[in-house]
N, C-alpha and C positions, 0 to 999 in steps of 0.2 A: 569420522570427522571429529576434531576436537573443538571445544569452545574457543571462540575467537578466530578460527580459520575462515577465510573469506573465499567463497566459490561463486562461480557464475553458472546459472542454470537456464536451460530452455524449458518451458512448461506450456502445457495446454490444459485448462481446467474445464470440466464438463459437469453437468448435472442432468440425470435422466438422459444421457447421451447427447445432450445439446451443449455445444461449446459456448462458454460465457466469458472466457479470457484466455489470451495466448500471448507468448513472446515471439511467435513466428508469423511473419507477414503473410506467407502463403496460406496458412491455416485460417487467419483472419479473413482473407479474401474469399476462401472457399466457404466460409460460414457466415458471410455478410455482416461481419463485425465492423465497427468504426476503425478505419485504418489511418486516421489522422493522429498518429503517434509514432514514436521512434521504436521500431521493433529491434530488439537485441537481447542478448541474455541478461537475466536479472541477477543482481548481487544478493547473496545470502551470507550475512555475518553470523555464523553459528552461535546460538545462545542469546541473540539480541532481537529476536522476533521480527526479522525483516519480512518474513512470510508467516502464514498461519501455522499454529502449533503442529497440526498433523503432517503438514508438508515439511516443516523443519525437521521433525523427528525422522522422517524418511530420508531426507538429504544427509542427516548425520550418519546413516548407516550405509551410504553410498560412497563410491570413489570416483575420481575423474574418469570419464568415459562410460560410466554406467548409465543405463536407461531403465526406468521402471514405471509401471502404472500403479498408483497409490490411491487407495480408498480413504477418505477422511470423514469420520463421523461428525455430527453437528457440534458436539462438545469440544472438539479440537479443530473446528472450522470457524464458522461465524455465530456459533451459539444456537441455543433453542430459541424458538419464537416466544415472545413474552407479551401476553395480552395487555399488560400495563403500559406497554410502549405504543399503544394505539390511543390517540387523544382526539377529542372532538372540539372544534372551534366554530365560532359564528363567522359566517361568510363576510359579515361587515367588517370584521377585524382585518381581512385581507384588503378589502376595498379601500379602507382608510390608509393602507400602505401603497395604494396605486396598483394593486394586483387584482385584475378583474377576470371574470370567466374561468374560475378555478374548476378544473375538470378531473375526472377519474384518470389516474396514471401520471398526472403532473408531479414533478418533484419540486419541493419548496424547502427553503431554509427558515426554520423557526428558532430564533436565538442562534445557538451554536449547533443545532441538530438538523440533519437533513432527513426529510420524510417524504413518503409517497402517498398521494391522495387516493383513498379507497372509494370514497363516495362524496357527493355533494347533493343533499336532499333537504328541501325545505329550509334552506339557509344554514344547514348544519354540515360542516365539512369534517369528515373522519380522515385522519392522517396516521399512517403506519410508520413509526420510527425504527422498526426492526430493520436490520440489514436485509437487503433483498434475498440473500442466500441463507438467512437464519432458518434453522430447522431442517436443512437439506443435507443429504449425504453427497459428498463431492468426490469426483475422480480426476486425478492429475496424471498426465503423461509427463514424466520428468527426465531430463538428461543433464548430468553434471558435465559441463563443457570444459571448465578450467578452474584451477586454483590460483588466486592471486597472492603471490608471495612478496613481491616488491613493496616496501614500506610506503613509498610515496604514492604508488598506484592504489594501494589499499586505502590510504587516507583519501585519495580522490573519490573512490567509490563511497566511502562513508559520508563524505561531504555532500556528494551528489544525491545519495539516498535521503539523507536527513534534511537537506536544505533546497536542493533542486536548482537554485539559480545562484549566479555570482561566479567567483573564481577562487582557486586555491593555488598558492604558490609555495615554494620551499627554498629555505636557505639556512645552512648551518644547523640542521636538526630542528628547525622551527617551521611549522605550517602556518601560513598567513591566509586567512579567509577574507576575501573582499565580497561584500554584500551589495547587490544591485536592486534590492526592493525598495519601495518608497518608505516602508515601515521598518522599524528597528526589529532585529531578530529577538524573539522572546528569550529571556535568561535561561529557561529550562532547555531550550533547544541548543543554545551555546554550550551549556554544561554537558548535554548529551554528546554533542559532536566532540568536544574537547576530551571527555572522559574515554569515549570509544577509540579515538585516534591515539591517545596516550597509553591506553591499556593494551591495544592490539597491534600497534606498530612500534617501531624503534625510535620514533620521533620524541623529542624532548619537551616541546612546547607548542601551544596553539594560540595564535593571536587573531583577533577579529578587527577589521577595519570597515567602518560604515560611513 
């Protein structure tokens, strides 16, 4: 695979033999995962980190129709665990925000960081902001299903991956993105979508309507 090629992959991620994520509904059902999602092949725009580094490197070496089992070390997955990403808060800080009965295992947003509660003892709440899979070796079953070559279809996948909501239409070489969120799209996201579409498709311009 070359940088900028866009392929669709089916994948199943495991750690210590336990499935934590998959694009296949039947696998999710078999492993009691949350099935309230749209199961379908995931897009990988080679070189743009749509998936973790170790998985992307494996996909780069594959061709359409290939299936492989890939091992990913922490440094090319979700990183090593960092003890400095475990912080302690007073329970009263959460109570003042209307959050009561903080328990071990709860997930909380603190600022722009999501963390998992490790303990709540004597009014002191320890929260781990490491990724849940940090420090773990991962295994992925991967199948490259299809390469997307049509420029407009490729732009649709870029738009969907980066923004998720709204609509994209095409006319005379221009892609028009219509946003349906209550808030304006951050400028850095607009720049990313525009740059990827212009660099990796034959389209000439990208416009945003909000």
